[in-house]
Every structure is written in structure tokens, then in C-alpha cells.
C-alpha positions as CSV (number, residue, x, y, z in Angstrom):
1,M,-13.8,-7.3,1.1
2,A,-16.1,-8.4,4.0
3,K,-14.9,-8.0,7.6
4,A,-15.1,-11.8,8.1
5,D,-12.8,-12.4,5.1
6,Y,-10.4,-9.7,6.3
7,D,-10.3,-11.3,9.8
8,A,-9.8,-14.8,8.3
9,G,-7.0,-13.4,6.1
10,K,-5.2,-12.0,9.2
11,T,-5.6,-15.3,11.0
12,R,-4.3,-17.2,7.9
13,I,-1.3,-14.9,7.6
14,S,-0.4,-15.3,11.3
15,A,-0.7,-19.1,10.9
16,D,1.5,-19.1,7.8
17,Y,4.1,-17.0,9.5
18,K,4.3,-19.3,12.5
19,A,4.6,-22.4,10.2
20,D,7.2,-20.7,8.1
21,K,9.2,-19.7,11.2
22,A,8.9,-23.2,12.7
23,A,10.3,-24.6,9.4
24,C,13.4,-22.5,10.0
25,A,14.1,-24.2,13.4
26,G,15.9,-27.1,11.7
27,Q,18.5,-24.8,10.2
28,A,21.5,-23.2,11.8
29,G,23.6,-20.1,11.4
30,N,23.0,-17.6,8.7
31,A,20.8,-20.0,6.8
32,K,18.4,-19.9,9.7
33,D,18.6,-16.1,9.9
34,I,17.8,-15.9,6.2
35,C,14.9,-18.3,6.6
36,V,13.4,-16.3,9.5
37,E,13.9,-13.0,7.6
38,E,12.1,-14.5,4.5
39,A,9.2,-15.6,6.8
40,K,9.0,-12.0,8.3
41,A,9.1,-10.5,4.8
42,K,6.4,-12.8,3.5
43,E,4.2,-11.9,6.5
44,K,4.8,-8.2,6.1
45,V,3.9,-8.2,2.4
46,A,0.9,-10.4,3.0
47,R,-0.5,-8.1,5.7
48,A,0.0,-5.0,3.5
49,E,-1.7,-6.8,0.5
50,L,-4.6,-7.8,2.8
51,E,-5.0,-4.3,4.0
52,Y,-5.1,-3.0,0.5
53,A,-7.6,-5.6,-0.6
54,H,-9.7,-4.6,2.4
55,T,-9.7,-0.8,1.9
56,G,-8.8,-0.4,-1.8
57,K,-7.1,2.9,-0.9
58,S,-4.2,4.2,-3.0
59,G,-2.3,4.9,0.2
60,D,-2.5,1.2,1.1
61,R,-1.4,0.2,-2.4
62,N,1.6,2.3,-1.8
63,K,2.2,0.6,1.5
64,V,2.3,-2.7,-0.4
65,L,5.1,-1.4,-2.6
66,V,7.0,-0.1,0.3
67,A,6.6,-3.4,2.2
68,K,7.9,-5.3,-0.8
69,A,10.9,-3.0,-1.2
70,E,11.8,-3.1,2.5
71,S,11.3,-6.8,2.8
72,A,13.4,-7.6,-0.2
73,Y,16.1,-5.4,1.2
74,A,16.0,-7.1,4.6
75,V,16.3,-10.6,3.0
76,A,19.0,-9.5,0.6
77,K,21.0,-7.9,3.4
78,E,20.8,-11.0,5.5
79,K,22.0,-13.1,2.5
80,C,25.1,-10.8,2.4
81,D,26.1,-12.0,5.8
82,D,27.6,-15.1,4.2
83,R,30.2,-13.0,2.5
84,T,33.2,-11.1,3.8
85,G,35.2,-8.1,3.0
86,N,34.6,-6.1,-0.1
87,A,32.2,-8.8,-1.5
88,K,30.0,-8.3,1.5
89,D,30.2,-4.5,1.1
90,V,29.2,-4.7,-2.5
91,C,26.4,-7.1,-1.8
92,V,24.9,-4.7,0.9
93,K,25.3,-1.7,-1.5
94,E,23.5,-3.6,-4.3
95,A,20.7,-4.6,-2.0
96,K,20.4,-1.0,-0.7
97,A,20.3,0.3,-4.3
98,I,17.5,-2.1,-5.2
99,E,15.6,-0.9,-2.2
100,V,16.1,2.8,-3.0
101,K,14.9,2.2,-6.5
102,A,11.8,0.3,-5.4
103,L,11.0,3.0,-2.8
104,A,11.4,5.7,-5.5
105,D,9.0,3.8,-7.7
106,A,6.5,3.5,-4.8
107,K,6.8,7.2,-4.2
108,M,6.3,8.0,-7.8
109,G,3.2,5.8,-7.8
110,K,2.0,7.7,-4.7
111,E,2.4,11.0,-6.4
112,I,0.6,9.9,-9.5
113,G,-2.2,8.5,-7.3
114,E,-2.4,11.8,-5.4
115,A,-2.5,13.7,-8.7
116,R,-5.3,11.6,-9.9
117,T,-7.2,12.2,-6.7
118,D,-6.6,15.9,-7.0
119,A,-7.7,15.9,-10.6
120,A,-10.9,14.0,-9.8
121,E,-11.7,16.4,-7.0
122,D,-11.1,19.4,-9.3
123,K,-13.5,17.9,-11.9
124,R,-16.1,17.2,-9.3
125,D,-15.8,20.8,-8.0
126,A,-16.2,22.2,-11.5
127,D,-19.3,20.0,-12.2
128,Y,-20.7,21.1,-8.8
129,K,-20.2,24.8,-9.7
130,V,-22.0,24.2,-13.1
131,A,-24.9,22.5,-11.3
132,I,-25.2,25.3,-8.8
133,E,-25.2,27.9,-11.6
134,K,-28.0,26.0,-13.3
135,C,-29.9,26.1,-10.0
136,N,-29.5,29.9,-9.9
137,G,-31.9,30.2,-12.8
138,L,-34.7,28.7,-10.7
139,S,-36.5,30.1,-7.7
140,G,-38.2,29.0,-4.5
141,D,-38.6,25.4,-3.7
142,A,-37.4,24.4,-7.2
143,K,-34.1,26.2,-6.5
144,A,-33.8,24.7,-3.0
145,N,-34.4,21.2,-4.3
146,C,-31.9,21.7,-7.2
147,V,-29.2,22.9,-4.8
148,A,-29.9,20.0,-2.4
149,A,-29.7,17.5,-5.3
150,A,-26.4,19.1,-6.5
151,K,-24.9,18.9,-3.0
152,T,-25.9,15.3,-2.7
153,K,-24.6,14.3,-6.1
154,F,-21.2,16.0,-5.7
155,G,-20.7,15.2,-2.0
156,K,-20.9,18.8,-0.7
157,N,-22.3,19.8,2.6
């Protein structure tokens, strides 16, 4: 994603948040609180998604999942405020359970992503070692050029 598109996305998200929050002004009580929490949640998730679209990093993908889980929990918890007694307690526990499950899924995705990164790095290192070994069969400038090409190809210094 180009820097201009990224900046435009941030501006759009801020404008959408302000409009969503302004739309909540006509409400009162817990309905207003829920509306505001939904606006915050929408902004938080949109920012995380924009960041991931901008960088493409697996860590930012994980942040999107975490933002969705935390935002859903915040909204669900706010909705529980309309209830009282045990019904409220159950509602909060259910919301928390959903958040914990979503965060666990995000963590699992992060671990899988890290394992993929590690595996790719191991493969690259193995290929580099093979290339260097092939260079060892050469001598002089040919060997130096071969080693330099292998370092460039496999991102070694």
C-alpha cells in the first residue's frame, strides 16, 4: 500500500469514528454507551486492518485478530450493563469467554506464523550453505564472485 493511500485511510477512519460517535449523541443511557463503544471498536479494528494492509507483516495480522477480540468483548460487556444480578454476571462471563477464545486463536495464529518464518529461515540458511559449498570448489575471483552472489541471493552479510 502506498504511503498516500495509508494516510488517506487513517484520515477516513478518523472521520468515520467522529461521524459514528456524533450519531450516538441523540441516544441516552446505556444505549449511548453501547453506541460509543461500538464506534470505538470499529475504529480500533479499522486501524489495525489498515496497518496490516500497509505492512503485510504477520505480527500486524495478529494485531487485527487481537483488536477484533478485544473490541467484541468491550461491546458485549457494555451490552451486559442493561442486565442485573446473575443474568448480568452470566452475560459478562460469556463475553469474557468469547474474548479468551478469540485471543487464544490469535495466539495460535501467531505461533503458526512464527513457525513458518522460522522454517523459511532454516530453508534459506540450508540453501545458502549449499551455495557456499559449491563456491568452495572454485578459486580466485570466481570463488569471490560466487560467494558474493550467494550472500546477495540469500540475504547474508
